[in-house]
Structures are given as structure tokens and as C-alpha cells.
PADO-705131 format. One record per residue (C-alpha): residue in three letters; x, y, z. Coordinates in steps of 0.02 Angstrom, whole numbers, plus 50000, padded with zeros to 5 digits. Example, Ala and Ser with C-alpha at 12.3 -4.5 7.8 and 13.67 -1.06 7.14 Angstrom:
BEGIN
ala506154977550390;ser506844994750357;
***
This chain:
BEGIN
met502844844850459;pro501774857250556;cys500184851350472;met499194838350564;gly497604825250520;pro496804812850565;ser497524803550406;thr499214803650294;glu497894799350150;val497734813650040;asp495794819750033;ser495304819949859;asp494134836049892;ser495514846349956;glu496244858549858;pro498144851749800;phe499584862949852;val500594869249688;glu502044868249803;val502734870750001;asp504094881150057;pro505704873650122;thr504994870750302;gly503374863650247;arg502304876950341;tyr501834885950185;gly500924879550038;arg500404887149879;tyr498904886649778;ser498744890349589;asp497674903349609;leu498514920949532;leu498014936449656;gly498944949149575;ala500474951949456;gly501564967449427;ala502954970249313;val504074957749390;lys503304950949531;arg501704937849527;val500684935149678;tyr499614918549732;arg498454912449858;ala499254901849985;phe499064894350169;asp499964893950332;gln499744875250401;glu500294881550548;asp499264895150622;gly497884889950488;ile497524906750389;glu497814910850198;val499304921950148;ala499934927649992;trp501424920549909;asn502454934049810;gln503634927849684;val504924935349571;arg505894923449448;leu507714932649442;arg508134925449253;gly507024938949216;leu507874952749313;arg509604946549245;gly510634963949184;asn509184975149273;glu510034980449442;glu508674993549453;met507194981349448;leu508234971549571;asp508874983349693;arg506934988349698;leu506484970649742;phe507824967949873;ser507184986949968;glu505394980349978;ile505884964050066;arg507114972350161;leu505724986850224;leu504474972850246;arg505574962850362;ser505804977650474;leu504064984050494;arg502694980550610;his500954989250588;ser499364986050575;asn499014998050433;ile500694989750325;ile500774972150275;thr501634962450368;leu503044951350295;tyr503184932450372;lys504504922650256;val505914924950141;trp506714912350047;ser507754907549879;thr507744893749758;asp508944889849616;asp507454882949502;his507064892949325;gly508774903249344;gly508354907949532;thr506744914749605;ile506374922949772;asn504784920149853;phe504104929850003;ile502804924750107;thr501564940350162;glu499924944650244;val498344943450116;cys496904956550098;thr495444947050048;ser494654962649952;gly496094966449830;asn496464982449820;leu495665001349864;arg495205006249694;glu494434990849627;tyr493584989849796;arg492945007449791;met492505003649613;lys491604988549668;his490614998649809;arg489935013549720;his488695020549872;val489955022250027;ser489675034950163;leu490875049350191;lys491145041550374;ala491715025250282;leu492925036950163;lys493645044650324;lys494065028450418;trp494815020850262;ser495805037150244;leu496045038650424;gln496945022350423;ile497965026550274;leu498665040450376;leu499225029950531;gly500175020250417;leu501185034350324;glu501505041550507;tyr502125024450553;leu503195024450400;his503745044650408;asn504185043650604;his505115025950574;glu507105028250618;pro507735033950486;cys506245040150393;ile505235029950246;ile504585038550093;his503245027750016;arg503635038249825;asp502085028349752;leu500785030749875;asn498955027649781;cys497485017849792;ser498315004449701;asn499605003049816;val498345000649956;phe497334983850011;val496004980950096;asn495054968350227;gly493254970650179;asn492474961550318;leu493394970450440;gly493424989750338;gln495254988250373;val496614995550246;lys498494994550249;ile499895002250133;gly500864989150037;asp502024987449876;leu503554997549950;gly504514993449798;met504805011449771;ala505045016549952;ala506555028050011;ile507655026750166;val508115045850204;glu509085049650339;arg508995067950452;asp508895080050317;his507455068950276;val507805072250080;ala507665060649912;his508235062949752;ser507575048849629;leu506235053649515;leu505075038549540;gly502935036249551;thr501505034649472;pro501205052549361;glu499625056749435;phe500035056749600;met501695063249607;ala502045081049686;pro502805093949594;glu504365092049707;leu504615074949624;tyr504925080549459;glu506245093249529;glu506985078249622;glu507345084949792;tyr506065081249892;thr505305073550092;glu504085062050155;gln502655077550119;val502605069449929;asp501695054950015;ile500555067250097;tyr500325076549923;ala499905058649858;phe498515054250003;gly497705069649955;leu497435063649787;cys496995045849874;val495675054249943;leu495085064549793;glu494865046049695;leu493885038549840;val492675053549848;thr492365056249666;leu492785039149577;glu494095047449461;leu495915045549447;pro496795063349464;tyr497005073949294;ser496205058549206;glu495785072649078;cys497375072449018;asp497895061148894;ser499765059648895;val501135059249067;ala501755078148984;lys500045085649004;ile500095080749171;tyr501805085449214;arg501425101649138;lys499645104449238;val500635100149408;ser502225111049384;ala500995124649349;gly500025122249500;ile498425118349404;arg497315106349520;pro496455090049433;ala494815094449390;ala494015079749481;leu494385092449631;gly492965103549539;lys491735090249571;val492065088649753;arg490275098049822;asp490755095250023;pro491685110450074;glu492555100750229;val493175086550122;lys493815098949990;ala494635109550108;phe495435094850173;ile496015088550019;glu496735106749970;arg497605107350124;cys498615090750060;leu499235096449907;gly499965113949961;lys501865118349955;pro502885105750009;arg503365118950174;ala501485121750196;arg500825103150193;pro500405096450367;ser501175078850423;ala500355062150434;thr500355066950623;glu499745084550607;leu498205078050491;leu497605063250595;lys496935078250725;asp496325087650581;pro494355091050610;phe494115082450459;phe494285065650562;phe493175069850697;gly491565060650748;leu492515042450713;asp492195037250877;asp491555021050824;val493475015550744;pro493994998450807;pro495385000450937;glu496584988650848;leu496555002650725;ser497455015850842;ser496255030050804;pro496445045950876;pro495285053251002;thr493865060850913;ser492365068050966;asp490595062750908;ser489365065350765;ala489755056550603;asn489235063850434;pro487695051250366;glu487915057150193;ser488065044750050;leu489445048349932;ser488935040349739;pro489925048249587;ser489385062949525;gly489835067249356;ser503394934150627;glu504774934250517;glu505744919250503;ser507504918650450;ser507914909050294;pro509694900150285;asp510004908150123;ile509404925550136;ala511204933350156;ser511734929249991;leu510184938449920;asn510904954050010;leu509514956750096;gln510104961850282;
***
């Protein structure tokens, strides 16, 4: 047992674990951090390193016959097992159990402040400099994914899939269940994503990693305006018609800073005109972020940041049964 204490007696004041992993290292609490279509995420604790983690749990019984969802789940786990970057959520351990018709559990790092959409709504008065720092970190994560061999396209980047450690000002890309691994031509063909953040070519089902740059531009727009892109549309069909016609979201008209607006427009251009993540990291938009923490691997920048406040205007461990999940 990796946990050591002065006594074998249970402290009546300590928070009890609901369950522990097979090694005894990770303990799960009852607190629910989030839930999706197939996954529930609980607060948990790594007794060896003494840190809080996220315990992701999927009941396979609810996925019987749903091969698409299973493939998406396994894809996320496979990807997370192979990725190591300070702006990508890290996976520590995966295992399965036979209870409740089969359960997959995987331990990831936890971001203490939830997702970026919720965090931004909670903190409505944020400087442009802070928004640039968040945007820079998302780009660093995208650059890592896009330069990965083979290339990884996230395909569902939006502010609810980016997570925050508020005490550090650190953001990390998560929810890679819809990501696609593409070979040398970098072309993917499946229609997936969140409609408000989907690039026009995604609807045509032939696209590259540039769809993530488009989605990133809309993330910046949401951070600046506190509005979901295309919130003026009351149906997916209306969003599709506007996007296909090249009509920008109404929120873009509310961006008053010409530098910010030009940067967003650059991200939303035609696929071949859109810059790569690496090129965007060199954009003058990020000049002046000289105090970005070194661990964020910020590119060199010049001095003077815009202090203007923006407020709304109008180590993996192998599991003995992992092979049976086809996760290798």
C-alpha cells in the first residue's frame, strides 16, 4: 500500500474513499466534477504523490451496441496515453473492472478551476493580457497536437473542452474523444464537432488540422465577448447556412479592439489562408507577454502589454487487462 500514516486506525475526520484502484494508489471520492454522454468524472487522490487527480469512469453496459461511442472512448484513452505536454491533460493510469456490466476507469490530472467557459463567465472583468496568455497556451497545445507524428486534429475545440488551473493561470486542452489521427496528407473525412465551432470545410467532410485553428479563433471571440459564436441562431440548420455562406458570427461585430478583431479574422480565413498554430504563435498579437511563466514554453516576445480590461459589451502505469480493451 503506497499510503503511510502514523496509525492503521481510520481517522473519523478524514474524507472516506468510495473506491480505490487495484494498486491502492488512487482513491475516489464521491464528489462529481462533471458528466458527459458516456463519462462521469470524480474527484480523486493520488496517495503516492499526494495530489488530487480526476477519476474518469465509463459504464460499458450503457454502450453495448454503440460501437461509435466505444471507438471514441478508446480513441481518447489511446491518445492520452501517448501525449505529454504542459497544455494537454495528462493521463496517469487505465484499468477495467467487470462490475456493473464492465467499467473502464482512467486517472487524469485535474484542473482545479473547471473549464474555461465557466471560468471566464465567473471572472467577467479580465485584462486583454490575461486573455492573450490563455489563448497562447491553447495554441501551444494545438501546435503540439498538429506537429505530432502522426498529426492529431482535435475536431471539437471549444472553451468547454479547455480546462483551467486558476491559481497558476494555466490552461490545458482536454476531451480528445473526437480527435482524429491523420497521416501524411493530414486529411480527415468524418463530420464531427460542436456546430458553433465547426469550420465550413468540416461540413464538406474533407479537412485538415486547420479546422482547429478556425475553432481556436472562435474560442478567442468567446473569451473576448462572453458570447457563444452564432448565438443569434436558434437552430443548427441556421448555423450551418451562415457558416457555409461565409457569414461571420454577430459577436465579431462587438469586438472593438482592431488588433483583436484582425487576429480572430486571420484564424477564420479560408482553409489555405489560415496560419498554422506555429505561425500564429509568432503573431504580433502575442507581443508583450514577457512575464509568461517559463514552464509554459512561451515564444520570445517584446515588451509592453495592453492592460485594458475587457468586460462584456452588450507517468502512465500499465494495467494487466488493458490489452483486452484494444487500447494499444
